C-alpha positions as CSV (number, residue, x, y, z in Angstrom):
1,X,233.0,214.0,46.4
2,X,233.0,217.5,44.3
3,X,232.3,221.0,45.8
4,X,229.7,221.6,43.3
5,X,228.1,218.6,43.2
6,X,224.0,218.8,44.5
7,X,223.5,217.8,48.1
8,X,221.2,215.3,46.6
9,X,223.5,213.2,44.8
10,X,225.1,210.3,46.4
11,X,229.1,210.8,45.5
12,X,230.2,207.9,43.1
13,X,233.5,205.6,43.9
14,X,235.3,207.6,42.0
15,X,234.6,211.0,43.7
16,X,235.4,209.5,46.9
17,X,238.1,207.9,46.0
18,X,239.7,210.7,45.2
19,X,238.5,212.5,48.6
20,X,240.4,209.8,50.5
21,X,243.8,210.5,48.8
22,X,243.1,214.1,49.7
23,X,242.8,213.5,53.2
24,X,245.6,210.9,53.0
25,X,248.1,213.4,51.3
26,X,247.3,216.7,53.7
27,X,248.2,217.8,57.0
28,X,244.9,218.5,59.5
29,X,244.8,219.8,62.4
30,X,241.5,219.4,65.0
31,X,240.7,223.1,66.3
32,X,238.1,222.5,68.7
33,X,235.1,220.8,69.4
34,X,231.7,222.2,71.2
35,X,228.8,221.1,72.1
36,X,225.6,223.1,71.6
37,X,222.1,223.5,73.1
38,X,219.2,224.8,71.2
39,X,216.3,225.9,72.9
40,X,212.9,226.6,70.8
41,X,212.9,230.7,69.9
42,X,216.6,230.7,70.4
43,X,218.6,229.8,67.2
44,X,221.3,230.1,66.6
45,X,221.4,232.6,63.3
46,X,223.9,232.9,60.1
47,X,227.0,231.9,62.4
48,X,230.0,232.4,60.1
49,X,232.2,229.1,60.3
50,X,235.8,230.1,61.2
51,X,237.3,226.9,60.0
52,X,236.1,223.9,58.1
53,X,233.6,222.1,60.2
54,X,231.2,218.8,60.9
55,X,228.1,219.5,62.8
56,X,226.2,216.5,64.5
57,X,222.7,217.4,64.8
58,X,220.7,214.9,67.7
59,X,218.4,215.3,70.1
60,X,215.3,216.6,68.6
61,X,214.1,217.8,65.4
62,X,215.6,220.5,64.0
63,X,216.2,223.2,60.7
64,X,220.0,223.5,59.8
65,X,220.8,226.1,57.2
66,X,224.5,226.2,55.0
67,X,224.2,229.2,53.1
68,X,221.1,229.6,51.6
69,X,220.1,225.2,51.8
70,X,217.5,224.5,54.6
71,X,217.8,220.9,56.1
72,X,215.2,219.1,57.9
73,X,216.6,216.9,61.0
74,X,214.1,214.2,62.0
75,X,216.6,212.9,64.7
76,X,220.3,213.0,63.5
77,X,221.8,214.6,60.8
78,X,225.6,215.2,59.9
79,X,226.3,218.1,58.4
80,X,229.8,219.6,56.8
81,X,231.1,223.0,55.3
82,X,234.1,224.6,54.7
83,X,235.9,227.8,56.0
84,X,233.6,231.1,55.7
85,X,230.2,229.0,55.0
86,X,227.3,230.6,56.9
87,X,225.4,227.8,59.5
88,X,221.9,228.3,61.3
89,X,220.4,225.8,63.8
90,X,216.5,226.0,64.7
91,X,215.0,224.0,67.3
92,X,211.6,222.1,65.5
93,X,210.7,220.9,68.8
94,X,211.3,222.0,72.1
95,X,215.1,221.7,71.9
96,X,218.0,219.9,70.1
97,X,221.7,219.4,71.0
98,X,224.4,219.8,68.4
99,X,228.2,218.6,68.4
100,X,230.6,221.1,66.6
101,X,233.8,219.9,65.6
102,X,235.9,222.1,64.0
103,X,239.4,221.5,61.9
104,X,241.7,223.3,59.4
105,X,243.4,222.0,56.7
106,X,246.7,223.4,55.4
107,X,247.5,225.0,52.4
108,X,249.9,222.2,50.7
109,X,254.0,223.4,49.5
110,X,254.6,223.8,46.4
111,X,256.0,220.0,45.9
112,X,253.1,218.1,46.5
113,X,252.2,218.7,42.9
114,X,249.9,215.7,43.0
115,X,247.8,216.9,46.0
116,X,247.2,220.3,44.5
117,X,246.5,218.4,41.2
118,X,244.0,216.6,43.4
119,X,242.8,219.6,45.4
120,X,241.9,221.4,42.0
121,X,239.5,218.5,41.3
122,X,237.7,217.7,44.6
123,X,238.3,219.7,47.6
124,X,236.5,218.1,51.1
125,X,237.6,220.6,53.2
126,X,235.0,223.0,51.2
127,X,232.7,220.6,50.5
128,X,228.9,221.4,51.7
129,X,226.7,218.3,52.2
130,X,224.3,216.9,55.2
131,X,222.9,213.5,55.5
132,X,221.5,211.0,58.1
133,X,224.0,208.7,59.0
134,X,222.9,204.7,58.8
135,X,224.7,204.3,62.7
136,X,223.9,207.9,64.3
137,X,224.8,206.6,67.9
138,X,228.4,205.9,66.7
139,X,229.0,209.3,65.6
140,X,227.1,210.9,69.2
141,X,229.5,208.9,71.1
142,X,232.4,209.8,69.5
143,X,232.0,213.1,69.8
144,X,230.9,212.9,73.2
145,X,233.7,211.2,74.3
146,X,236.4,213.8,71.9
147,X,234.3,216.8,73.4
148,X,234.8,215.5,77.2
149,X,238.6,214.3,76.5
150,X,239.2,217.4,74.4
151,X,238.9,220.1,77.6
152,X,241.1,217.7,79.9
153,X,244.7,218.9,80.9
154,X,246.8,216.6,79.5
155,X,248.4,216.5,76.0
156,X,247.4,213.2,75.6
157,X,243.9,214.1,75.2
158,X,244.4,216.4,72.4
159,X,245.9,213.2,70.9
160,X,243.2,211.1,71.5
161,X,241.0,214.0,69.5
162,X,243.3,213.8,66.8
163,X,243.4,209.6,66.2
164,X,239.7,209.7,67.2
165,X,238.7,212.4,64.6
166,X,240.4,210.3,61.3
167,X,238.4,207.5,63.0
168,X,235.5,209.8,62.7
169,X,236.0,210.9,59.2
170,X,236.9,207.5,58.3
171,X,233.3,206.0,59.0
172,X,231.9,208.8,57.5
173,X,233.5,207.8,54.1
174,X,232.6,203.9,54.8
175,X,229.3,204.9,55.2
176,X,228.8,207.0,52.3
177,X,230.5,204.2,50.0
178,X,228.5,201.7,50.9
179,X,225.5,204.2,49.8
180,X,223.5,203.0,53.4
181,X,222.8,206.9,54.4
182,X,220.2,209.1,54.0
183,X,221.2,211.5,52.0
184,X,219.3,214.5,53.4
185,X,217.7,216.9,50.6
186,X,217.3,220.7,51.1
187,X,214.4,221.5,52.7
188,X,212.0,223.6,50.0
189,X,209.2,224.2,52.0
190,X,210.5,225.7,55.1
191,X,212.7,227.9,52.2
192,X,209.1,229.2,50.2
193,X,208.3,229.6,54.1
194,X,211.2,231.7,54.3
195,X,211.1,233.7,51.3
196,X,206.9,234.4,51.8
197,X,207.9,235.7,55.4
198,X,210.5,238.1,53.9
199,X,208.4,239.3,50.7
200,X,204.5,238.7,51.4
201,X,204.8,242.7,50.8
202,X,205.9,242.3,47.1
203,X,204.4,240.4,43.7
204,X,204.8,236.3,44.9
205,X,204.4,233.7,42.2
206,X,204.2,230.5,43.1
207,X,206.1,229.8,39.5
208,X,209.0,231.7,40.2
209,X,209.7,230.6,43.8
210,X,209.5,227.2,42.5
211,X,211.8,228.6,39.6
212,X,213.8,229.9,42.1
213,X,214.5,226.5,44.3
214,X,214.5,224.5,40.9
215,X,211.0,222.7,41.2
216,X,207.9,222.7,39.4
217,X,205.1,224.6,40.2
218,X,203.2,221.6,41.2
219,X,205.2,219.5,43.1
220,X,205.8,222.4,45.0
221,X,202.0,223.1,45.4
222,X,201.5,219.2,46.6
223,X,204.9,219.2,48.6
224,X,204.1,222.5,50.8
225,X,200.1,221.9,51.2
226,X,201.6,218.4,52.4
227,X,203.7,219.1,54.8
228,X,201.8,222.4,56.1
229,X,198.2,221.5,55.4
230,X,197.7,224.8,53.1
231,X,198.9,225.7,49.8
232,X,201.9,228.9,49.1
233,X,199.2,230.8,48.1
234,X,197.0,230.3,50.7
235,X,200.3,230.7,53.2
236,X,201.2,233.6,51.8
237,X,197.2,235.5,51.6
238,X,197.5,234.5,55.9
239,X,200.8,236.5,56.2
240,X,199.2,239.2,54.5
241,X,195.8,239.7,56.4
242,X,197.5,238.9,59.7
243,X,200.1,241.4,59.0
244,X,197.3,243.9,57.7
245,X,195.1,242.9,61.3
246,X,198.2,244.0,62.9
247,X,198.3,247.1,61.5
248,X,194.4,248.1,61.4
249,X,194.6,246.9,65.5
250,X,197.7,249.2,66.2
251,X,198.1,252.1,63.9
252,X,195.5,255.1,62.2
253,X,196.4,254.1,58.6
254,X,194.1,254.3,56.1
255,X,193.3,251.1,54.1
256,X,194.7,251.8,51.3
257,X,198.1,252.4,53.0
258,X,197.8,249.0,54.6
259,X,197.0,246.9,52.0
260,X,199.9,248.7,49.6
261,X,202.4,248.0,52.7
262,X,200.4,244.6,53.0
263,X,200.8,243.3,49.5
264,X,197.5,244.0,48.1
265,X,196.9,245.6,45.1
266,X,194.1,247.7,46.5
267,X,192.3,248.1,49.7
268,X,189.1,246.2,47.4
269,X,191.4,243.4,47.4
270,X,192.0,243.9,51.0
271,X,188.6,244.1,52.2
272,X,187.3,240.7,50.2
273,X,190.1,238.7,51.6
274,X,190.2,240.2,55.0
275,X,186.2,239.3,55.1
276,X,186.9,235.6,53.8
277,X,189.4,234.9,56.7
278,X,188.2,236.5,59.6
279,X,184.2,237.0,58.8
280,X,184.5,240.6,59.3
281,X,185.3,243.7,57.1
282,X,188.4,245.3,58.0
283,X,186.2,248.5,59.2
284,X,184.5,246.2,61.8
285,X,187.6,244.8,62.8
286,X,188.9,248.3,63.9
287,X,185.6,249.6,65.0
288,X,185.3,246.5,67.7
289,X,189.0,246.6,68.8
290,X,188.9,250.6,69.3
291,X,186.3,249.5,72.1
292,X,188.4,251.3,75.1
293,X,188.0,249.3,78.5
294,X,189.2,251.4,81.2
295,X,189.0,251.8,85.0
296,X,186.8,254.8,86.1
297,X,186.8,255.0,90.0
298,X,185.0,251.2,91.0
299,X,184.1,250.4,87.6
300,X,184.5,250.1,83.8
301,X,183.6,252.9,81.3
302,X,183.3,252.0,77.2
303,X,184.3,254.4,74.6
304,X,183.9,253.9,71.0
305,X,186.6,256.9,69.3
306,X,184.6,257.4,66.1
307,X,183.1,260.1,65.2
308,X,181.9,260.7,61.5
309,X,185.0,261.2,59.8
310,X,187.1,258.2,61.0
311,X,189.3,257.6,63.9
312,X,188.8,260.1,67.0
313,X,192.5,258.8,68.9
314,X,195.0,256.8,68.3
315,X,194.8,253.0,69.6
316,X,195.7,252.0,72.7
317,X,196.5,248.3,73.9
318,X,196.6,246.2,77.3
319,X,199.8,244.8,78.1
320,X,198.9,241.5,76.2
321,X,197.5,243.6,73.7
322,X,194.1,242.4,71.2
323,X,192.2,241.8,74.2
324,X,189.3,242.5,72.4
325,X,189.5,238.9,70.2
326,X,192.1,236.9,72.4
327,X,191.8,238.1,76.0
328,X,189.7,237.0,79.2
329,X,186.1,235.9,79.0
330,X,184.9,239.4,80.8
331,X,186.5,241.2,78.2
332,X,185.2,239.2,75.5
333,X,181.5,239.3,76.5
334,X,181.8,243.2,77.1
335,X,183.7,243.7,73.7
336,X,180.9,241.4,72.5
337,X,178.3,243.4,74.0
338,X,179.5,246.9,72.5
339,X,179.8,244.9,68.9
340,X,176.0,244.0,69.1
341,X,175.3,247.5,70.3
342,X,176.9,248.7,66.8
343,X,175.2,246.2,64.7
344,X,171.4,247.6,66.6
345,X,172.7,251.1,65.7
346,X,172.8,250.3,62.1
347,X,169.8,248.1,61.5
348,X,168.1,251.1,63.4
349,X,169.2,253.6,61.0
350,X,167.6,251.8,58.0
351,X,164.3,252.8,59.2
352,X,165.2,256.1,60.9
353,X,164.1,259.3,59.3
354,X,167.1,261.1,57.8
355,X,169.4,263.3,60.7
356,X,169.9,266.8,60.4
357,X,173.4,268.0,59.3
358,X,176.5,267.9,61.8
359,X,177.8,270.7,63.6
360,X,180.6,270.1,61.0
361,X,178.5,270.7,58.0
362,X,178.5,266.9,57.1
363,X,175.7,264.7,57.0
364,X,174.7,261.6,59.4
365,X,176.3,258.4,58.1
366,X,173.7,256.5,58.4
367,X,172.7,254.2,55.5
368,X,169.4,255.3,55.1
369,X,170.2,259.1,55.3
370,X,173.2,258.5,52.9
371,X,170.1,256.9,51.1
372,X,167.8,259.9,51.5
373,X,170.7,261.7,50.2
374,X,171.2,259.5,47.2
375,X,167.5,261.2,45.9
376,X,166.1,263.7,47.7
377,X,163.6,264.8,44.9
378,X,161.7,261.7,44.4
379,X,158.0,261.7,44.9
380,X,155.7,259.6,43.9
381,X,155.4,260.3,40.1
382,X,159.0,259.4,39.7
383,X,158.7,255.9,41.2
384,X,157.5,252.7,39.6
385,X,156.3,249.1,41.4
386,X,158.7,246.4,40.1
387,X,158.3,242.7,40.7
388,X,161.5,240.2,40.8
389,X,162.6,237.7,42.6
390,X,162.4,239.0,46.1
391,X,159.4,240.6,45.8
392,X,157.9,243.9,44.8
393,X,159.8,247.2,45.4
394,X,159.6,251.0,44.8
395,X,161.9,251.8,42.4
396,X,162.8,255.3,40.5
397,X,161.6,255.6,37.0
398,X,164.9,256.8,35.3
399,X,167.9,255.6,37.9
400,X,171.0,257.5,38.1
401,X,172.9,256.0,41.0
402,X,173.0,252.0,39.9
403,X,175.3,250.0,42.0
404,X,175.3,246.5,40.7
405,X,176.8,242.9,41.9
406,X,176.2,241.0,38.8
407,X,174.5,242.4,35.1
408,X,177.5,244.7,34.4
409,X,177.7,244.2,30.9
410,X,173.5,244.1,30.7
411,X,174.0,247.6,31.9
412,X,176.9,248.7,29.6
413,X,174.9,247.5,26.6
414,X,172.2,249.3,27.5
415,X,173.7,252.9,27.7
416,X,173.7,252.9,31.5
417,X,177.3,252.7,33.4
418,X,176.5,251.5,37.1
419,X,178.3,253.5,39.6
420,X,179.6,250.7,41.8
421,X,180.6,247.4,40.8
422,X,182.3,244.4,42.7
423,X,186.0,244.7,42.2
424,X,186.9,241.3,41.4
425,X,184.7,241.2,38.3
426,X,185.4,244.4,37.3
427,X,189.5,244.1,37.4
428,X,189.1,240.8,35.0
429,X,186.4,242.0,33.3
430,X,188.3,241.9,29.5
431,X,186.0,244.1,27.2
432,X,185.0,247.6,28.6
433,X,187.5,249.8,30.8
434,X,186.0,250.9,34.2
435,X,186.3,254.2,33.9
436,X,182.9,255.4,35.9
437,X,182.9,252.5,37.8
438,X,183.8,252.0,41.5
439,X,185.2,248.7,42.7
440,X,184.0,247.5,45.9
441,X,184.5,244.1,47.7
442,X,181.5,243.3,51.0
443,X,182.0,246.4,52.5
444,X,178.1,247.7,53.6
445,X,180.1,251.3,54.2
446,X,181.5,251.5,50.4
447,X,178.4,251.2,49.0
448,X,176.3,253.6,51.4
449,X,179.0,256.0,50.6
450,X,178.4,255.6,46.9
451,X,174.4,256.8,47.5
452,X,173.0,254.8,45.1
453,X,169.8,255.1,44.0
454,X,169.2,251.2,42.7
455,X,170.8,248.7,43.7
456,X,170.6,245.4,41.6
457,X,171.6,242.1,43.1
458,X,171.9,238.3,42.1
459,X,172.4,237.0,45.5
460,X,169.6,236.5,48.3
461,X,171.7,237.9,51.1
462,X,173.4,240.6,49.8
463,X,170.2,241.6,48.6
464,X,168.6,242.0,52.2
465,X,171.2,243.7,53.3
466,X,171.3,246.1,50.4
467,X,167.5,246.3,50.7
468,X,168.3,248.3,54.0
469,X,170.7,251.1,52.2
470,X,168.4,251.9,49.1
471,X,165.6,250.5,46.7
472,X,167.0,246.9,45.6
473,X,165.6,244.5,43.4
474,X,166.8,240.7,43.4
475,X,167.5,239.8,39.5
476,X,167.8,235.5,38.5
477,X,167.5,235.6,35.0
478,X,168.5,232.7,33.3
479,X,166.8,232.4,29.8
480,X,169.3,233.7,28.0
481,X,170.6,237.1,27.2
482,X,167.8,238.6,24.9
483,X,165.9,237.9,28.6
484,X,168.3,239.9,30.8
485,X,168.1,242.7,28.4
486,X,164.2,243.1,28.0
487,X,164.1,242.4,32.0
488,X,167.1,244.6,32.5
489,X,165.6,247.5,29.4
490,X,162.5,247.5,31.7
491,X,164.0,247.7,35.3
492,X,166.6,251.1,34.3
493,X,163.8,252.7,31.7
494,X,166.0,251.8,28.6
495,X,163.2,249.4,27.0
496,X,163.9,251.0,23.4
497,X,167.5,250.6,23.9
498,X,167.0,246.7,24.4
499,X,165.1,246.0,21.6
500,X,167.4,248.0,19.3
501,X,170.3,246.2,20.6
502,X,168.3,242.8,20.7
503,X,167.7,243.3,16.8
504,X,171.5,243.9,16.1
505,X,172.1,240.8,18.2
506,X,169.8,238.3,16.3
507,X,171.2,239.9,12.7
508,X,174.8,238.9,13.8
509,X,173.7,235.4,15.2
510,X,171.7,234.5,11.9
511,X,174.9,235.7,10.2
512,X,177.3,233.5,12.4
513,X,174.8,231.0,12.1
514,X,175.0,230.5,8.4
515,X,178.9,230.7,8.4
516,X,179.0,227.8,10.6
517,X,176.7,225.8,8.0
518,X,178.8,227.0,5.3
519,X,182.0,225.7,6.9
520,X,181.4,222.9,9.2
521,X,180.2,219.2,8.4
522,X,176.9,219.0,9.8
523,X,177.6,216.0,11.8
524,X,180.4,217.8,13.8
525,X,180.6,218.0,17.0
526,X,181.7,220.8,20.2
527,X,183.4,220.0,23.7
528,X,183.5,222.2,26.3
529,X,186.6,221.3,28.1
530,X,188.3,223.2,31.4
531,X,191.2,222.7,33.5
532,X,190.1,224.0,37.0
533,X,192.9,223.3,39.2
534,X,193.6,219.6,39.3
535,X,190.6,218.9,37.5
536,X,189.2,218.4,33.9
537,X,185.9,219.4,33.7
538,X,183.5,219.4,31.4
539,X,180.6,221.6,30.5
540,X,177.0,221.5,29.4
541,X,174.9,224.5,28.5
542,X,174.9,227.0,30.8
543,X,177.9,228.6,31.3
544,X,181.9,228.8,29.8
545,X,180.4,229.4,26.4
546,X,177.9,226.2,26.3
547,X,175.0,229.0,26.0
548,X,176.4,230.2,22.7
549,X,178.1,227.4,21.8
550,X,174.9,224.8,21.6
551,X,172.2,227.3,22.4
552,X,172.7,230.2,20.5
553,X,175.1,229.1,17.2
554,X,173.2,225.5,17.6
555,X,176.4,223.3,17.6
556,X,176.0,219.6,18.5
557,X,177.1,217.9,21.7
558,X,178.8,214.6,21.3
559,X,176.4,211.9,22.7
560,X,177.8,211.4,26.0
561,X,177.6,215.3,26.4
562,X,174.1,215.1,25.9
563,X,173.4,212.3,28.2
564,X,175.4,213.6,31.2
565,X,173.7,217.1,30.6
566,X,170.2,217.1,29.3
567,X,167.0,217.6,31.7
568,X,169.9,218.3,34.4
569,X,170.8,221.4,36.4
570,X,174.4,220.5,36.8
571,X,176.7,222.9,34.5
572,X,179.8,220.9,35.1
573,X,181.5,217.3,35.8
574,X,185.0,216.3,36.6
575,X,185.6,214.0,34.0
576,X,189.2,211.4,34.3
577,X,191.5,211.0,31.2
578,X,190.0,207.9,30.0
579,X,186.7,209.2,29.5
580,X,187.9,211.9,27.2
581,X,187.2,209.3,23.8
582,X,183.7,209.1,24.7
583,X,183.0,212.9,25.7
584,X,185.3,214.4,23.3
585,X,183.7,216.1,20.1
586,X,185.4,216.9,16.3
587,X,186.1,220.0,18.2
588,X,187.4,220.7,21.4
589,X,187.1,224.2,23.3
590,X,190.1,223.8,26.4
591,X,190.4,226.7,28.8
592,X,191.8,226.8,32.1
593,X,191.2,228.3,35.5
594,X,194.7,228.5,37.4
595,X,194.8,230.8,40.2
596,X,196.9,228.8,42.3
597,X,199.3,227.5,39.4
598,X,198.5,224.2,39.9
599,X,196.5,223.2,36.9
600,X,199.3,223.8,34.8
601,X,200.6,220.6,35.7
602,X,197.1,218.7,35.3
603,X,197.3,220.6,31.5
604,X,201.1,219.4,30.6
605,X,199.9,215.9,31.8
606,X,196.6,215.7,30.1
607,X,198.9,216.6,26.8
608,X,201.3,214.5,26.8
609,X,199.2,211.5,27.5
610,X,198.6,208.8,24.9
611,X,194.7,209.3,25.5
612,X,194.4,213.1,24.5
613,X,197.2,212.5,21.7
614,X,194.7,209.9,19.9
615,X,192.2,212.3,20.0
616,X,190.2,213.1,16.9
617,X,190.4,216.8,17.7
618,X,193.9,216.6,18.3
619,X,195.2,214.7,16.0
620,X,193.4,217.4,13.1
621,X,194.2,220.6,15.0
622,X,190.7,221.3,16.1
623,X,191.4,222.3,19.7
624,X,190.9,225.9,20.8
625,X,192.8,226.6,23.5
626,X,191.0,230.0,24.8
627,X,191.3,232.6,27.7
628,X,189.3,232.0,30.8
629,X,187.8,235.2,31.1
630,X,187.0,234.9,27.9
631,X,183.9,232.6,28.4
632,X,183.1,233.4,32.0
633,X,181.0,236.1,31.6
634,X,177.5,235.6,30.1
635,X,176.5,239.3,29.4
636,X,175.4,240.8,26.2
637,X,179.2,243.0,25.6
638,X,180.4,239.1,26.5
639,X,178.3,237.0,24.0
640,X,178.7,239.1,21.5
641,X,182.5,238.8,21.6
642,X,182.0,234.8,21.9
643,X,180.1,234.5,19.0
644,X,181.9,235.9,17.2
645,X,185.9,234.7,19.0
646,X,184.0,230.8,18.5
647,X,182.8,231.1,15.1
648,X,186.2,232.1,13.7
649,X,187.9,229.2,15.5
650,X,185.2,226.5,14.8
651,X,184.6,227.9,11.1
652,X,188.8,227.9,10.3
């Protein structure tokens, strides 16, 4: 039993033999034996062993940690550690019981040269290991009797303890030699959870944690999800939003301060993630939870502590805390009523006339008021009626402050920079910097503060909300990049710029087609594949470069791919490795969407498979790996980039 041997590996016979020789030649004395009952929530934490120890866990599931190695025990576990080992035991159920057997091995005298030599090879007194014994009842009963007799008054009782100790050790080595034990493996999931709990404020990646605990990222993700029901990333996000919620309810810190303290890149990331998790924005959560229910004489009063500038007073909680979300039925009813009142107030504001300035010089904060302020000089001559997917809207002829939830690249190509765009898209856009455009999450308050005079949406639900703030249009443009440029040019009064761009684009496209015709065989085909977490997907004519490859550059898909997508609305299909020979073209565009680091293992398995290695495109080095976000966007700027990039790769 080598001291540095990993706990997962069974000791071989030679190691066991040397360890037994050390036991036979050493002078060992039992120091103490104790019995511990560990209740849930009252763990033994970082107990430093004063001598070498055996620890036997029984009577309930437990987590046992020796230094940095954490073990999960379902029923019985037997552990050993040397002097100075840090021991932690936590009940995984209501309680668990343990026996702790302390012993000391004396330093061998100088003349015992053989023992000194053996200790230089193996030292069983310092070994760290854990296993589930084949015969757990023997060990529990042996320790129970040793414990009872150890506390007896007669020296004979101590002598019994020493004799029983050697029998105990002998049984351990017999079980190890027979190999009928279950070596307890470190509980990697518990270690990862503990690491996330202590480091969620920092940048935490699945790959870094996998390397830290010596497992592959894919294996760690599968193991974590199987045991916890969520992925490590989902657990991390949950930890962060719950911490953010605590700060929202208990402090008056700003969203940016809370975001930074909880591991979010910025307040926009916090808002989007918080809304996805709790189905409300952080602002709504703070407002609802700031309702005061206090006793005024014979009844309750409601106080909404918000002014135009923010919180009017710090939060206070009842003894239980957070009553507005988890309190009694009565408090829930009152909170719901107050929340409904807030929503009715906001809805009423959308049709109310602009309010006069407040006493402090600020303006009213209703959406209608902010929208009115954004274009105070609008007249009938400065507006036009525009027909769109949501109906007809009266919009500015020459809008100056545009907010959009899509069509960012189209507006930039027309020489118009929107003042607001979704943060999650803005942060990933690879072609232009974001200077001059503010990222937003899903908070209507943010958009109101931008004072837009036109809002462009591609989502029905968002359009309905945006319409309450400023003139809005709903665009669902699926007829290609040229059509999008003409529609957007008409909407924002940039029709001349749109036609100039179209002329330049058509010339670029014709040059690219000619280059492909000159350098690529006429029967060449192209397949677009993407690793999407654990799936392999094949893409058709619409997105991820499909429009550029098939519709604009007029490259052909393999026959099987054509059959899959012709006349259908599907954008992609998941395929198995076995289907690849039928759908693989002479060129393969390969990308990966891997936000949880789970696609890496799929890609490795794909590239190592014999099926993949036998594909014609792989054999002739015609697999073109491209960044996901280089293919994700389909606006004019992205399309021009994709034409150049894909033409270069295919025509090589």
